A tleap script that builds the chain and sets N, CA, C and O, in Angstrom:
source leaprc.protein.ff14SB
mol = sequence {
  NMET SER ASN TYR THR ALA LYS ARG GLY ASN
  THR THR GLU ARG LEU ASN GLN LEU PHE ILE
  THR ASP GLY ARG ASN ARG HIE PRO VAL GLU
  ILE LEU ARG ALA GLY ASP ILE GLY CYS MET
  LEU LYS LEU LYS THR THR LEU THR ASN HIE
  THR LEU SER ALA ASP LYS GLN PRO VAL LYS
  GLN VAL LYS PRO ILE GLU PHE PRO THR PRO
  LYS VAL ARG VAL ALA ILE GLU ALA THR SER
  LYS ARG ASP ASP GLU LYS MET SER GLU VAL
  LEU ALA GLU CLEU
}
set mol.1.N position { -34.941 -34.946 16.203 }
set mol.1.CA position { -34.137 -34.682 16.088 }
set mol.1.C position { -32.906 -33.935 16.611 }
set mol.1.O position { -31.810 -34.460 16.417 }
set mol.2.N position { -32.956 -33.091 17.074 }
set mol.2.CA position { -31.303 -31.610 17.036 }
set mol.2.C position { -30.462 -32.108 17.512 }
set mol.2.O position { -30.231 -32.689 18.573 }
set mol.3.N position { -29.585 -31.654 15.966 }
set mol.3.CA position { -28.058 -32.203 17.077 }
set mol.3.C position { -27.192 -30.780 16.431 }
set mol.3.O position { -27.747 -30.004 15.654 }
set mol.4.N position { -25.687 -30.594 16.924 }
set mol.4.CA position { -25.260 -29.523 16.826 }
set mol.4.C position { -23.775 -29.854 16.186 }
set mol.4.O position { -23.139 -30.829 16.585 }
set mol.5.N position { -23.468 -29.318 15.565 }
set mol.5.CA position { -21.961 -29.467 14.535 }
set mol.5.C position { -20.652 -28.866 15.576 }
set mol.5.O position { -20.177 -27.731 15.555 }
set mol.6.N position { -20.290 -29.927 16.398 }
set mol.6.CA position { -18.856 -29.553 17.027 }
set mol.6.C position { -17.856 -29.059 16.577 }
set mol.6.O position { -16.929 -28.526 17.186 }
set mol.7.N position { -18.094 -29.317 14.755 }
set mol.7.CA position { -16.333 -28.625 14.124 }
set mol.7.C position { -16.656 -26.778 14.580 }
set mol.7.O position { -15.769 -26.004 14.941 }
set mol.8.N position { -18.340 -26.375 14.412 }
set mol.8.CA position { -18.292 -24.947 14.362 }
set mol.8.C position { -19.060 -24.454 14.896 }
set mol.8.O position { -20.072 -23.797 14.651 }
set mol.9.N position { -17.988 -25.159 16.543 }
set mol.9.CA position { -18.599 -24.005 17.477 }
set mol.9.C position { -20.570 -24.269 18.048 }
set mol.9.O position { -21.153 -25.353 18.064 }
set mol.10.N position { -20.858 -23.605 18.237 }
set mol.10.CA position { -22.257 -23.696 18.171 }
set mol.10.C position { -23.296 -23.805 17.722 }
set mol.10.O position { -24.266 -23.415 18.372 }
set mol.11.N position { -23.456 -24.387 16.426 }
set mol.11.CA position { -24.317 -24.607 15.031 }
set mol.11.C position { -25.448 -25.398 15.647 }
set mol.11.O position { -25.306 -26.155 16.607 }
set mol.12.N position { -27.300 -25.006 14.615 }
set mol.12.CA position { -27.267 -26.416 15.908 }
set mol.12.C position { -28.138 -26.508 13.737 }
set mol.12.O position { -28.229 -25.663 12.847 }
set mol.13.N position { -28.620 -28.263 13.862 }
set mol.13.CA position { -28.963 -28.931 12.357 }
set mol.13.C position { -29.783 -29.740 13.776 }
set mol.13.O position { -29.424 -30.124 14.889 }
set mol.14.N position { -31.384 -29.720 12.787 }
set mol.14.CA position { -32.110 -30.544 12.825 }
set mol.14.C position { -31.838 -31.549 11.549 }
set mol.14.O position { -31.508 -31.317 10.386 }
set mol.15.N position { -32.072 -32.564 12.148 }
set mol.15.CA position { -32.073 -34.313 11.863 }
set mol.15.C position { -32.744 -35.102 11.551 }
set mol.15.O position { -33.164 -36.075 12.179 }
set mol.16.N position { -32.981 -34.666 10.216 }
set mol.16.CA position { -34.956 -34.888 9.798 }
set mol.16.C position { -35.217 -37.327 8.794 }
set mol.16.O position { -36.174 -38.062 8.547 }
set mol.17.N position { -32.993 -37.461 8.599 }
set mol.17.CA position { -33.272 -38.562 8.443 }
set mol.17.C position { -32.029 -39.087 7.946 }
set mol.17.O position { -31.459 -38.415 7.087 }
set mol.18.N position { -31.576 -40.014 8.274 }
set mol.18.CA position { -30.522 -41.465 9.192 }
set mol.18.C position { -30.468 -42.673 8.507 }
set mol.18.O position { -31.507 -43.319 8.638 }
set mol.19.N position { -29.589 -43.217 7.800 }
set mol.19.CA position { -30.068 -44.281 7.166 }
set mol.19.C position { -28.612 -44.178 6.989 }
set mol.19.O position { -27.760 -43.294 7.070 }
set mol.20.N position { -28.682 -45.845 6.626 }
set mol.20.CA position { -27.597 -45.694 6.734 }
set mol.20.C position { -27.411 -47.317 5.085 }
set mol.20.O position { -28.323 -48.099 4.816 }
set mol.21.N position { -25.956 -47.293 4.344 }
set mol.21.CA position { -26.409 -47.574 3.284 }
set mol.21.C position { -26.323 -48.944 2.540 }
set mol.21.O position { -25.708 -49.705 3.287 }
set mol.22.N position { -26.630 -49.500 1.536 }
set mol.22.CA position { -25.974 -51.302 1.099 }
set mol.22.C position { -26.126 -51.191 -0.284 }
set mol.22.O position { -27.016 -51.681 -0.978 }
set mol.23.N position { -25.020 -50.388 -0.677 }
set mol.23.CA position { -25.088 -50.360 -1.794 }
set mol.23.C position { -26.065 -49.224 -2.753 }
set mol.23.O position { -25.777 -48.034 -2.881 }
set mol.24.N position { -26.866 -49.674 -3.167 }
set mol.24.CA position { -27.343 -47.609 -4.098 }
set mol.24.C position { -28.832 -47.655 -2.973 }
set mol.24.O position { -29.761 -46.880 -3.203 }
set mol.25.N position { -28.910 -48.802 -1.584 }
set mol.25.CA position { -30.252 -48.460 -1.208 }
set mol.25.C position { -29.684 -47.951 0.281 }
set mol.25.O position { -28.593 -47.970 0.850 }
set mol.26.N position { -31.095 -47.464 0.609 }
set mol.26.CA position { -30.919 -47.033 2.096 }
set mol.26.C position { -31.686 -47.712 2.650 }
set mol.26.O position { -32.791 -48.178 2.374 }
set mol.27.N position { -30.709 -47.765 3.869 }
set mol.27.CA position { -31.977 -48.185 5.346 }
set mol.27.C position { -32.496 -47.352 6.656 }
set mol.27.O position { -31.773 -47.337 7.652 }
set mol.28.N position { -34.371 -46.312 6.659 }
set mol.28.CA position { -33.432 -45.619 7.432 }
set mol.28.C position { -33.444 -46.052 8.778 }
set mol.28.O position { -34.299 -46.934 8.847 }
set mol.29.N position { -32.983 -45.891 9.749 }
set mol.29.CA position { -32.715 -46.297 11.329 }
set mol.29.C position { -32.731 -45.206 12.533 }
set mol.29.O position { -32.691 -44.093 12.008 }
set mol.30.N position { -32.763 -45.128 13.606 }
set mol.30.CA position { -33.449 -44.328 14.579 }
set mol.30.C position { -32.128 -44.006 14.739 }
set mol.30.O position { -31.935 -43.150 13.876 }
set mol.31.N position { -30.987 -44.205 15.400 }
set mol.31.CA position { -29.961 -44.970 15.954 }
set mol.31.C position { -28.571 -44.719 15.438 }
set mol.31.O position { -28.306 -45.710 14.759 }
set mol.32.N position { -27.687 -43.999 15.422 }
set mol.32.CA position { -26.126 -44.326 14.672 }
set mol.32.C position { -25.633 -44.976 16.514 }
set mol.32.O position { -25.811 -44.453 17.614 }
set mol.33.N position { -25.163 -45.930 16.220 }
set mol.33.CA position { -23.613 -46.192 17.288 }
set mol.33.C position { -22.064 -45.775 17.421 }
set mol.33.O position { -21.379 -46.122 16.459 }
set mol.34.N position { -21.721 -45.420 17.953 }
set mol.34.CA position { -20.545 -45.164 17.534 }
set mol.34.C position { -19.983 -46.101 17.143 }
set mol.34.O position { -20.307 -47.202 17.587 }
set mol.35.N position { -18.271 -45.903 15.547 }
set mol.35.CA position { -18.284 -47.182 14.985 }
set mol.35.C position { -18.971 -47.775 13.528 }
set mol.35.O position { -18.518 -48.518 12.657 }
set mol.36.N position { -20.711 -46.857 13.751 }
set mol.36.CA position { -21.402 -47.589 12.332 }
set mol.36.C position { -21.455 -46.743 12.023 }
set mol.36.O position { -21.479 -45.875 12.896 }
set mol.37.N position { -21.509 -46.350 10.762 }
set mol.37.CA position { -21.284 -45.540 9.830 }
set mol.37.C position { -22.280 -45.240 9.038 }
set mol.37.O position { -23.048 -46.156 8.745 }
set mol.38.N position { -22.522 -43.879 8.489 }
set mol.38.CA position { -23.983 -43.576 8.260 }
set mol.38.C position { -25.173 -43.054 7.831 }
set mol.38.O position { -25.981 -43.086 8.760 }
set mol.39.N position { -25.783 -42.439 6.517 }
set mol.39.CA position { -25.923 -40.397 6.138 }
set mol.39.C position { -26.916 -39.648 6.976 }
set mol.39.O position { -27.504 -40.057 7.977 }
set mol.40.N position { -26.989 -38.604 6.454 }
set mol.40.CA position { -28.199 -38.408 6.554 }
set mol.40.C position { -28.513 -37.032 5.297 }
set mol.40.O position { -27.435 -36.476 5.083 }
set mol.41.N position { -29.611 -36.416 4.502 }
set mol.41.CA position { -29.467 -36.186 4.200 }
set mol.41.C position { -30.201 -35.008 4.200 }
set mol.41.O position { -31.204 -35.135 4.903 }
set mol.42.N position { -30.051 -33.388 3.448 }
set mol.42.CA position { -30.336 -32.271 3.658 }
set mol.42.C position { -30.082 -31.824 5.030 }
set mol.42.O position { -30.922 -31.660 5.915 }
set mol.43.N position { -28.712 -31.634 5.099 }
set mol.43.CA position { -28.352 -30.822 5.983 }
set mol.43.C position { -27.647 -29.312 5.003 }
set mol.43.O position { -27.374 -29.132 3.816 }
set mol.44.N position { -27.566 -28.429 6.303 }
set mol.44.CA position { -27.308 -26.659 5.921 }
set mol.44.C position { -25.912 -26.518 5.751 }
set mol.44.O position { -25.497 -26.523 4.592 }
set mol.45.N position { -24.811 -26.348 7.019 }
set mol.45.CA position { -24.050 -25.794 7.083 }
set mol.45.C position { -23.158 -27.470 7.146 }
set mol.45.O position { -22.169 -27.519 6.415 }
set mol.46.N position { -23.472 -28.731 7.942 }
set mol.46.CA position { -22.458 -29.946 8.473 }
set mol.46.C position { -20.892 -30.314 7.061 }
set mol.46.O position { -20.741 -29.367 6.289 }
set mol.47.N position { -20.654 -30.612 7.003 }
set mol.47.CA position { -20.105 -31.547 6.051 }
set mol.47.C position { -18.904 -32.399 6.351 }
set mol.47.O position { -18.367 -32.790 7.388 }
set mol.48.N position { -18.652 -32.562 4.909 }
set mol.48.CA position { -17.534 -33.849 5.713 }
set mol.48.C position { -16.850 -33.660 6.740 }
set mol.48.O position { -17.012 -32.448 6.879 }
set mol.49.N position { -16.167 -33.994 7.609 }
set mol.49.CA position { -15.132 -34.270 8.941 }
set mol.49.C position { -15.624 -33.790 9.748 }
set mol.49.O position { -14.869 -33.789 10.720 }
set mol.50.N position { -17.437 -32.877 10.160 }
set mol.50.CA position { -17.592 -32.446 11.174 }
set mol.50.C position { -18.192 -33.123 12.699 }
set mol.50.O position { -18.916 -32.150 12.906 }
set mol.51.N position { -18.357 -33.678 13.453 }
set mol.51.CA position { -18.645 -34.294 14.508 }
set mol.51.C position { -19.949 -33.834 14.605 }
set mol.51.O position { -20.340 -32.718 14.947 }
set mol.52.N position { -20.793 -35.146 14.152 }
set mol.52.CA position { -21.994 -34.376 15.184 }
set mol.52.C position { -22.543 -35.435 16.555 }
set mol.52.O position { -22.401 -36.657 16.583 }
set mol.53.N position { -23.331 -34.394 17.871 }
set mol.53.CA position { -23.770 -34.992 18.576 }
set mol.53.C position { -25.071 -33.866 19.380 }
set mol.53.O position { -25.827 -32.957 19.036 }
set mol.54.N position { -24.574 -34.931 21.097 }
set mol.54.CA position { -26.599 -34.543 21.115 }
set mol.54.C position { -25.959 -32.769 21.669 }
set mol.54.O position { -24.893 -32.270 22.030 }
set mol.55.N position { -27.014 -32.447 21.498 }
set mol.55.CA position { -26.933 -30.934 22.257 }
set mol.55.C position { -26.228 -30.760 23.546 }
set mol.55.O position { -25.398 -29.889 23.802 }
set mol.56.N position { -26.796 -31.989 24.571 }
set mol.56.CA position { -25.931 -31.220 25.428 }
set mol.56.C position { -25.094 -32.941 26.458 }
set mol.56.O position { -24.926 -33.418 27.580 }
set mol.57.N position { -24.879 -33.157 25.147 }
set mol.57.CA position { -23.446 -34.302 25.553 }
set mol.57.C position { -22.353 -33.994 24.322 }
set mol.57.O position { -22.069 -34.865 23.499 }
set mol.58.N position { -21.829 -32.774 24.298 }
set mol.58.CA position { -21.078 -32.294 23.443 }
set mol.58.C position { -19.672 -34.058 23.304 }
set mol.58.O position { -19.700 -35.077 23.995 }
set mol.59.N position { -18.407 -33.588 21.835 }
set mol.59.CA position { -17.783 -34.960 22.729 }
set mol.59.C position { -16.075 -33.470 22.246 }
set mol.59.O position { -15.689 -32.304 22.167 }
set mol.60.N position { -15.855 -34.612 22.134 }
set mol.60.CA position { -13.686 -34.434 21.908 }
set mol.60.C position { -13.779 -34.494 20.104 }
set mol.60.O position { -14.017 -35.607 19.636 }
set mol.61.N position { -13.645 -33.644 19.384 }
set mol.61.CA position { -13.386 -33.025 18.310 }
set mol.61.C position { -12.092 -34.786 17.700 }
set mol.61.O position { -10.881 -35.003 17.757 }
set mol.62.N position { -13.359 -35.610 17.180 }
set mol.62.CA position { -12.319 -36.388 15.980 }
set mol.62.C position { -11.046 -36.351 15.014 }
set mol.62.O position { -10.971 -37.579 14.994 }
set mol.63.N position { -10.706 -36.225 14.753 }
set mol.63.CA position { -9.564 -36.565 14.260 }
set mol.63.C position { -10.057 -36.373 12.490 }
set mol.63.O position { -10.464 -37.319 11.815 }
set mol.64.N position { -9.929 -35.157 12.052 }
set mol.64.CA position { -10.228 -35.201 10.094 }
set mol.64.C position { -9.778 -36.104 9.639 }
set mol.64.O position { -8.884 -36.709 10.230 }
set mol.65.N position { -10.266 -36.518 8.385 }
set mol.65.CA position { -9.545 -38.014 7.703 }
set mol.65.C position { -8.620 -37.416 6.237 }
set mol.65.O position { -9.368 -37.013 5.346 }
set mol.66.N position { -7.974 -37.379 6.104 }
set mol.66.CA position { -6.896 -36.597 5.319 }
set mol.66.C position { -6.931 -37.610 4.340 }
set mol.66.O position { -6.592 -38.790 4.259 }
set mol.67.N position { -7.523 -36.647 3.529 }
set mol.67.CA position { -7.978 -37.298 2.088 }
set mol.67.C position { -6.770 -36.864 1.023 }
set mol.67.O position { -6.329 -35.739 1.262 }
set mol.68.N position { -6.023 -37.688 -0.347 }
set mol.68.CA position { -5.089 -38.081 -0.605 }
set mol.68.C position { -4.764 -36.706 -2.156 }
set mol.68.O position { -5.823 -36.369 -2.684 }
set mol.69.N position { -3.724 -36.161 -2.651 }
set mol.69.CA position { -4.381 -35.593 -3.148 }
set mol.69.C position { -4.402 -35.824 -4.756 }
set mol.69.O position { -3.357 -35.732 -5.400 }
set mol.70.N position { -5.784 -36.162 -5.439 }
set mol.70.CA position { -5.367 -36.189 -7.299 }
set mol.70.C position { -3.755 -35.928 -7.790 }
set mol.70.O position { -2.952 -34.995 -7.750 }
set mol.71.N position { -3.778 -37.116 -8.200 }
set mol.71.CA position { -2.645 -37.328 -9.233 }
set mol.71.C position { -2.680 -36.965 -10.819 }
set mol.71.O position { -1.907 -36.622 -11.714 }
set mol.72.N position { -3.788 -37.198 -10.653 }
set mol.72.CA position { -4.227 -36.866 -12.881 }
set mol.72.C position { -5.686 -36.352 -12.011 }
set mol.72.O position { -6.209 -36.451 -10.902 }
set mol.73.N position { -5.947 -35.651 -13.574 }
set mol.73.CA position { -7.154 -34.697 -13.726 }
set mol.73.C position { -7.769 -35.366 -14.948 }
set mol.73.O position { -6.936 -36.160 -15.384 }
set mol.74.N position { -8.953 -35.378 -15.731 }
set mol.74.CA position { -8.811 -35.540 -17.095 }
set mol.74.C position { -10.569 -35.220 -17.200 }
set mol.74.O position { -11.460 -35.915 -16.711 }
set mol.75.N position { -10.676 -34.309 -17.769 }
set mol.75.CA position { -12.716 -33.658 -18.188 }
set mol.75.C position { -12.519 -34.646 -19.864 }
set mol.75.O position { -11.529 -34.748 -20.589 }
set mol.76.N position { -13.817 -35.195 -19.996 }
set mol.76.CA position { -13.593 -34.697 -21.459 }
set mol.76.C position { -14.607 -34.083 -21.466 }
set mol.76.O position { -15.250 -33.880 -20.436 }
set mol.77.N position { -15.179 -33.392 -23.370 }
set mol.77.CA position { -16.229 -33.030 -23.519 }
set mol.77.C position { -16.652 -33.349 -24.665 }
set mol.77.O position { -15.868 -33.815 -25.491 }
set mol.78.N position { -17.494 -33.231 -24.846 }
set mol.78.CA position { -19.109 -34.594 -26.044 }
set mol.78.C position { -18.606 -32.996 -26.630 }
set mol.78.O position { -18.503 -31.970 -25.957 }
set mol.79.N position { -18.348 -33.173 -28.065 }
set mol.79.CA position { -17.589 -32.400 -29.798 }
set mol.79.C position { -19.740 -32.088 -30.099 }
set mol.79.O position { -19.999 -30.916 -30.372 }
set mol.80.N position { -20.619 -32.770 -30.053 }
set mol.80.CA position { -21.618 -33.298 -30.549 }
set mol.80.C position { -22.282 -33.537 -29.588 }
set mol.80.O position { -21.894 -34.173 -28.608 }
set mol.81.N position { -23.812 -32.862 -29.812 }
set mol.81.CA position { -25.429 -33.559 -29.683 }
set mol.81.C position { -25.218 -35.139 -28.988 }
set mol.81.O position { -25.423 -35.670 -27.897 }
set mol.82.N position { -24.792 -35.446 -30.048 }
set mol.82.CA position { -25.195 -37.124 -30.011 }
set mol.82.C position { -24.132 -38.001 -29.458 }
set mol.82.O position { -24.001 -39.225 -29.475 }
set mol.83.N position { -23.257 -36.840 -28.859 }
set mol.83.CA position { -21.952 -37.814 -27.932 }
set mol.83.C position { -22.147 -37.349 -26.601 }
set mol.83.O position { -21.813 -37.809 -25.509 }
set mol.84.N position { -23.027 -35.899 -27.096 }
set mol.84.CA position { -23.437 -35.373 -25.468 }
set mol.84.C position { -23.864 -37.101 -24.730 }
set mol.84.O position { -23.076 -37.604 -23.929 }
set mol.85.N position { -25.294 -37.909 -25.174 }
set mol.85.CA position { -26.344 -38.346 -25.104 }
set mol.85.C position { -25.461 -39.431 -25.098 }
set mol.85.O position { -26.037 -40.212 -24.340 }
set mol.86.N position { -24.758 -39.801 -25.346 }
set mol.86.CA position { -24.602 -41.041 -25.144 }
set mol.86.C position { -22.613 -41.533 -24.783 }
set mol.86.O position { -21.920 -42.546 -24.875 }
set mol.87.N position { -22.329 -39.292 -24.135 }
set mol.87.CA position { -21.536 -40.736 -22.964 }
set mol.87.C position { -22.188 -40.198 -21.907 }
set mol.87.O position { -21.631 -40.501 -20.852 }
set mol.88.N position { -23.890 -38.993 -21.666 }
set mol.88.CA position { -24.940 -39.118 -20.572 }
set mol.88.C position { -25.144 -41.383 -20.446 }
set mol.88.O position { -25.449 -42.184 -19.562 }
set mol.89.N position { -24.893 -41.429 -21.359 }
set mol.89.CA position { -25.567 -43.010 -21.041 }
set mol.89.C position { -24.781 -43.806 -20.166 }
set mol.89.O position { -25.092 -44.268 -19.069 }
set mol.90.N position { -23.501 -43.921 -20.932 }
set mol.90.CA position { -22.614 -44.249 -20.348 }
set mol.90.C position { -21.982 -44.060 -18.611 }
set mol.90.O position { -21.650 -45.002 -17.892 }
set mol.91.N position { -21.949 -42.850 -18.301 }
set mol.91.CA position { -21.496 -41.944 -17.179 }
set mol.91.C position { -23.463 -43.058 -16.213 }
set mol.91.O position { -23.491 -44.042 -15.474 }
set mol.92.N position { -23.880 -42.752 -16.414 }
set mol.92.CA position { -25.463 -43.286 -15.668 }
set mol.92.C position { -24.692 -44.581 -15.393 }
set mol.92.O position { -24.677 -45.076 -14.266 }
set mol.93.N position { -24.060 -45.117 -16.423 }
set mol.93.CA position { -24.188 -46.573 -16.129 }
set mol.93.C position { -23.190 -47.045 -14.874 }
set mol.93.O position { -23.405 -47.744 -13.884 }
set mol.94.N position { -22.113 -46.414 -15.316 }
set mol.94.CA position { -20.951 -46.201 -14.022 }
set mol.94.C position { -21.735 -46.460 -12.683 }
set mol.94.O position { -21.154 -46.376 -11.601 }
savepdb mol mol.pdb
quit
């Protein structure tokens, strides 16, 4: 299935895998219809807010999602290798 990114003009991407998600699980599907939310893997030039359509069926560009500006930024850094391992375990659980 070959699609192009409308926002980028004539940039073409080949879609190999199309999924719907259910938590951590991915379920492969053949088609998404208007209103469906799905995900694709291994896209090289397509980014968030890009609109995809079939090669010969261009669509009107969808209004991009406006993400809010973050209010708080926090960074943590381990002081020892042991703390780093503990943080890795805790973050993996999140």
